[in-house]
N, C-alpha and C positions, 0 to 999 in steps of 0.2 A: 457711582459706585465702581471701584476697581475690582478686577478679577485676578486672583492669584493663579499661578501656572506651575504645573509639575511636568517636567520633561523626564520621562523614563528612558534611560539610555544605558542600562546595565549590559554586561557581557558575561553573565554567569553561564553555567554549563548548558542550560536550556535555551540560551539566547542564540538566535540565528546570526552567524557571522558571514561576512563577504570577504573573500581573499584572506581568510583567517584573521580578520580584524573586526573590532567593534565598528558597526556601521556608522555610528555618529562621528567617528574619527576619520572616515574616508574623505578625501578631498575632492570637491567639485568646484571647478573654476577657481582653483588656487586656495580654497578655504575648506576647513572641515565642515561637514554637514551640520553639526551642532551649532557652529557659529552662524551659518545661514539662518537657522531656526531662531536663535536668540535675536539676531538683527531684525527679523520679521516681527517678532514679539515687541521689540522696542519701537518699531514703526507703527504699532497698533495702539490706538487711543484706549485708555481705560485699563491697561495692564498694570497689575500691582507687582507683588513679589514673584520672582522667577526662581524656582528651585530645580536644579539639574541633578538627577540621581544617576551615578555611574562610577567608573573608576576615577576617583577624585584626583589623584596625582596627575594622571594624563590629561584630564579636563582642565586642570589649572594651567597647563602649558598652552592650551589653545583658546580658552575663554576666561582665563583668570583675570583679565583686564576689564571684563564686562560686569555690569551691575547684576550679578546673579549669585545665588547661594549654591555652593557645590556640596553635595552630600554623598558620602561613600556608599556604594551599592550594598544591598543586603543579599539574601540567598536566592531570591526569585522575583519575578515581576510583581506579584502580589505585595510582598514586603517592601519593594522599592516604591510602589505607588502609594502605599499606606504611610510609610515613613516620610515620603516627600510631602504628602498632604499635611501631616502633623506639624511639619516644619513651617507651614504657613500660618500656624496659630501662635500668636505672641506668647500666650500663657504657657503653652507647652514648651516653647523654645527657652523660656526663662527657667523652668524647673526640670525639664526633661522627663516629667511624669504626666501621664494621662489620667486625670481624675474624673469622677462622675460629674462633678461640677463643670469642668471644661467641656466634656462631651455634651451635656445638656445645653450649655450656652452656645454651642456651635453646631447644633442639629441641622440648621438650615444653611450652614456655610457651604458654598460650592467652589470648585476649582476647575480650571481648564486643564485637562490632561491630554498630552500629545507624546508621540514617540520621538526618538532621536534620529529618524532616517527619512525625513521629508524635506529635501533641500529646495523644492519649488514652492513652498508655502510663502505667502505674502501677508503683510499687515492688513491689506484690504480683504482678503479671504477670511482672515481671523475675525475682522470686524463684522463681516457679513454673517458669519456663523453665530457670533455672540448676539448680534442684533436679532437674528431669527429665533434664538432660543428664548424661552420664557421661564426663568427659574423661580418666579413667583408661583407659577401653576404646576411646574414639573420638577421631578427629582433628578432626572437624567435626560439630557439631550445629546443625541448622537448625530454626527454629520454624515450626509450622504451626497453623492454627486451622480448626475445622470450619465448614462452611456453616451448620449449625444454630445455632451461636453467633453468627455474623455476621448472621443474619436479623434480629436485634434492632436493627440499624442501618439496615435497609431502610425505604422509605417505608411508612407505615401510618396509618390513621385521619386522613387529610387532612394529615398532617405529612410534610415532605420527609425523604428518607433517601438512603443511598448503597448501591447494589447492586454488590457486588464480584465480580470474576471469580474462579472457583475451578477447580481441576483435579479431575477425577472419577476415583475409584478404587473398587474393590470394597468397601473399608472405609468409604467415605463420600466426600463432597466437601470439599476443603480449599483453603486459600489460604496461601501463604507469608507469614509475618507480620512480616518485617523484623528478626527476632532471629537472631543468628549467634554461636555460640561456636566458635572455630577456633584451630588451632595454625598460625600463619602460616609458620613455617619448614618445616613438613611440607607445607603446601599451596602453597609458593612456586612450584613449577613449573607449577601449574595455576590460579594466582590469576587469570590473564586469562580463563580459561574460566568460573570462578565469577562474576566481576564482569561479564563480557559477558552471560551468560545472565540475571543479576540486572538488568542495565540494560534488557534486552528482555523483562522480566517482564510487561509489560502485554499479555497474550495476547488481548485483544479486538481488537487491531490486527493485521491479516493480515501486515503487513510485519515485525512483531516475531516472529511465528511462524516466518516464513521465516528471519529473521536468526538466531534461536536455533538452528535446525536447521543452518544453514551454519556457525556457530561450532563446534558440536559436531563436524561433519564435518571442519572445518579443523584443530581442535586435538586431536582424538582419533579418527582415521580407523579404528582397529581396532575401535571399537564402533559404527560407522556403522549396520550392519544392525539390530542389536538396539535401538539408541537410536531410530532413525527409526520402527521398528515400534511401539514403545510410545508414542512421541510422536504418531504418526498415530492410534493408538487413543484417546489422550487427547483429541485434537482432534475426532475423529468422535463420541465419546461426548458431549462438550460440545455439539456442534452438534445432535445428535439430541435431547438433553435440552431445548435451547433452543426447539425447534419442537414440543415436547410428545410426542415419541416415547420416553418413558421406558423402556418395556419393552425396546426395541431398544438404548437407551443402556446399560442394565444388562448386557445380553449383551456389548456391545462392550467395556465396561470390566472385565469379569470377570477377565481375565488381569492386570490392574493392581492391585497391592496396595502398601501402604506398605513392606512387606518387600522386594518386587521393586524398588521405586523406590530404596530404600536400597542394594540390591545393585548396581543399575545406576550410581547416583551414585558408589559406592565404586570401581567399575571404571573409570569415566571419570576420576575424580580421583586414582586410585591411593592412596586413603585409606580409613579406616574411618569411614563416615558414618551418622548417626542422625537421624531426623526426630522432633522433640519437640513434642507437642501442648500448647497452652495453652488455657485455658477462659474467658478474660475478653474477648478480642477487640480491645481497644484498640490493640494494637501493629500490627494488620493494616490499620488505617485511615490510610494515608499520604495526603498531599495531592497528588493526581495532576494536578488541573486547577482552573481558576477556579470551575467549578460545584461541584465537591466541596468546595473550600475554603469557599465561601459557605454551603453546607449544613452543613458541620462547625462553622463558626463559630456558626451559628444554633442548632444542636442541642447544642453543646458541654456546657452545664450539665446538660441533660436526660440526655445520654449518660453523663456522669461520675456523676450520681446513680444511674443504672442500674447502672453498673459497681460503684459503692460498695455498692449493695444486694446484688449478688452476693457481694461481699467479706464482708458482715456474717454 
């Protein structure tokens, strides 16, 4: 069975730009990032229709020669993701109307959702993520990568690198890696919560920590106590670890496991959720800011060789 893909690469007012440009159009190793992503998808077995949502005219210039469908961006990330998904349904494409019959027939249809700013993604990592997901049993599978894997991208031996924020659990430290397999019709009522928390995922910024907590309280008040308790433990553990108090950090994060996080997410979203670990790390390096983009551009070839070495 093939998996359809939606790449959300809009540049609306809420989108984070780098050097005042849409991140997907920034060039790395002589090619726009979005082209790197499409090439990785084409190198992955089992990929079906690829829909790219963003500034259509500009994307036609850089990937118009590739087998993708370009869709003009909407007002925000939620609308881009939803319309991109609908374009993967043949009945909707023919009529342009979403009927109850179409929705019922596609309740279990899932898509791979990825952003337009991960130039280090490879077909092998995509295959690893898809193979590790189980969409027969789950409604939403989110990719994570361990801190140990991501250490290879950090500064070392006089070479620049990128230190990425992670969440700390008893099982280890992990980062959400931008890969999502989900059933949009199942998640429809909670898509705002998923996308808002994803939007505020840069947890080094205090304002985003607060925003994430407030969105959870607003959209799912029944889970406020449990959610905030685990969320507080995550933040305290990260803070203790950052100042060198690792023994205390281990005690603080002991109640937090991947299984407990899956249970919490399933309750919040009213879905069956699974966290899927990948081992290459490229998908976790999104272009967050100008500094990271310059470092990634400088180290791109070295890091791709390193990833290829792990694939060998």
